[in-house]
C-alpha positions as CSV (number, residue, x, y, z in Angstrom):
1,K,-144.0,-136.0,83.9
2,D,-141.2,-135.1,86.3
3,Q,-137.9,-134.3,84.4
4,R,-135.7,-135.0,87.4
5,R,-133.7,-138.2,87.2
6,G,-132.5,-138.3,90.8
7,Y,-128.7,-138.3,90.2
8,K,-126.7,-138.4,93.4
9,H,-123.8,-136.5,91.9
10,V,-122.1,-135.9,88.5
11,F,-120.3,-139.2,88.4
12,D,-123.6,-141.1,89.2
13,A,-125.2,-139.2,86.3
14,I,-122.3,-140.1,83.9
15,L,-122.5,-143.8,84.9
16,R,-126.3,-144.0,84.8
17,I,-126.6,-142.2,81.5
18,S,-123.9,-144.5,80.0
19,K,-125.5,-147.6,81.3
20,E,-129.2,-146.7,80.6
21,E,-128.9,-144.7,77.4
22,G,-125.5,-145.6,76.0
23,V,-122.2,-143.9,76.1
24,G,-122.9,-142.0,72.8
25,T,-125.7,-140.1,74.6
26,L,-123.0,-138.2,76.6
27,W,-121.8,-136.7,73.3
28,R,-125.2,-136.1,71.6
29,G,-125.0,-132.4,71.9
30,F,-121.4,-132.2,70.7
31,P,-121.9,-131.6,66.9
32,P,-124.3,-128.7,67.2
33,T,-122.3,-127.1,70.0
34,L,-119.1,-127.4,67.9
35,V,-120.8,-125.8,64.9
36,R,-122.1,-122.9,67.1
37,A,-118.6,-122.4,68.6
38,I,-117.0,-122.3,65.2
39,A,-119.5,-119.8,63.9
40,M,-119.0,-117.6,67.0
41,N,-115.3,-117.5,66.7
42,I,-115.3,-117.0,62.9
43,G,-117.7,-114.1,63.4
44,M,-115.8,-112.5,66.2
45,M,-112.2,-113.0,65.0
46,S,-112.7,-112.4,61.3
47,S,-114.5,-109.1,61.6
48,Y,-112.5,-107.4,64.5
49,D,-109.4,-106.4,62.5
50,Q,-111.5,-105.3,59.5
51,A,-113.7,-103.2,61.7
52,K,-110.7,-101.7,63.5
53,Q,-109.1,-100.8,60.2
54,F,-112.4,-99.1,59.1
55,Y,-113.0,-97.2,62.4
56,T,-109.4,-96.1,62.7
57,Q,-109.8,-94.0,59.5
58,Y,-112.5,-91.9,61.3
59,M,-111.7,-92.2,65.0
60,G,-108.0,-92.7,65.1
61,V,-106.1,-95.2,67.2
62,G,-107.3,-95.7,70.8
63,M,-109.9,-97.1,73.1
64,P,-113.0,-95.7,71.3
65,T,-111.9,-97.4,68.1
66,N,-111.2,-100.7,69.9
67,L,-114.6,-100.5,71.6
68,A,-116.5,-99.8,68.3
69,S,-114.5,-102.6,66.6
70,S,-115.3,-105.1,69.3
71,A,-119.0,-104.2,69.3
72,T,-119.0,-104.7,65.6
73,A,-117.3,-108.0,66.0
74,G,-119.9,-108.9,68.6
75,F,-122.6,-108.1,66.0
76,T,-121.0,-110.4,63.4
77,C,-120.5,-113.1,66.0
78,A,-124.2,-112.9,67.0
79,F,-125.4,-112.8,63.4
80,L,-123.4,-115.9,62.4
81,S,-123.9,-118.0,65.5
82,L,-127.6,-117.4,66.3
83,P,-128.8,-119.9,63.7
84,P,-126.5,-122.7,65.0
85,D,-127.5,-121.8,68.5
86,M,-131.1,-122.1,67.6
87,F,-130.5,-125.6,66.1
88,K,-128.5,-126.7,69.1
89,T,-131.2,-125.6,71.5
90,R,-134.0,-127.3,69.5
91,L,-132.0,-130.5,69.3
92,Q,-131.1,-130.5,73.0
93,N,-134.7,-129.8,74.1
94,M,-136.6,-132.1,71.7
95,K,-139.0,-134.6,73.1
96,P,-140.4,-137.6,71.3
97,L,-143.6,-137.0,69.3
98,P,-146.7,-139.0,70.1
99,N,-145.6,-141.7,67.6
100,G,-142.3,-142.0,69.5
101,E,-140.1,-140.5,66.9
102,L,-137.9,-137.4,67.6
103,P,-138.9,-134.3,65.7
104,Y,-135.4,-133.8,64.2
105,K,-132.9,-136.4,62.9
106,G,-129.9,-134.1,63.2
107,L,-128.5,-130.6,62.7
108,F,-129.2,-130.4,58.9
109,D,-132.7,-131.8,59.3
110,C,-133.5,-129.3,62.1
111,A,-132.3,-126.4,59.9
112,V,-134.4,-127.5,56.9
113,K,-137.5,-128.1,59.0
114,I,-137.3,-124.7,60.6
115,A,-136.8,-123.1,57.2
116,K,-139.8,-124.9,55.8
117,T,-142.2,-124.3,58.7
118,E,-141.1,-121.0,60.1
119,G,-139.1,-119.4,57.3
120,I,-135.4,-118.5,57.0
121,P,-135.8,-115.2,59.1
122,A,-136.8,-117.4,62.0
123,Y,-133.1,-118.3,62.3
124,W,-132.6,-114.9,63.8
125,T,-135.5,-114.7,66.1
126,G,-134.4,-113.0,69.3
127,F,-131.4,-111.5,67.6
128,W,-131.1,-108.3,69.8
129,T,-131.4,-110.3,73.0
130,Y,-128.7,-112.7,71.7
131,Y,-126.5,-109.7,70.7
132,T,-126.7,-108.3,74.2
133,R,-125.2,-111.6,75.3
134,C,-122.6,-111.9,72.6
135,A,-121.4,-108.3,72.3
136,P,-120.1,-108.0,75.9
137,H,-118.3,-111.3,75.6
138,A,-116.7,-110.3,72.3
139,M,-115.8,-106.9,73.7
140,I,-114.2,-108.3,76.9
141,I,-112.2,-110.9,75.0
142,L,-111.0,-108.6,72.2
143,M,-110.2,-105.7,74.6
144,T,-108.2,-108.1,76.8
145,I,-106.3,-109.3,73.7
146,E,-105.6,-105.7,72.7
147,T,-104.4,-104.8,76.3
148,L,-102.2,-107.9,76.6
149,T,-100.7,-107.4,73.1
150,S,-100.0,-103.8,73.8
151,A,-98.4,-104.6,77.2
152,Y,-96.3,-107.4,75.6
153,K,-95.1,-105.1,72.8
154,K,-94.1,-102.3,75.3
155,A,-92.3,-104.7,77.6
156,L,-90.5,-107.0,75.3
157,L,-90.2,-105.4,71.9
């Protein structure tokens, strides 16, 4: 079956989805996406300063310490956010079963079913690939914050 719906433009898509599937459909992916975003930010922001404090003992203050700290924060970010990312992807890609029911009822149901059928380690399937996506993001964000904070302190304090 062809997956294209023939929308003319984004506004046509919004109007047709709202009319044909209900306004709530526009927000169907919101809860799992929010959980993933929270996990990413908790992982990245909570571990950066701790890693920086640890690495400073051995490497001193400077760019190498900041890079190592942000790479560690990227690891933590990836580790915490990959399971919610998997749930989000499964929920967004699910198709009705032959009996017409959807395979998952929601985020928690998805997590439980994956754990039962594939095991808990399946939550981290593809971790290193995911890390190579998360680490550069974390490194760019955190290094930018370091640079801007340093410039601010030099200019205004």
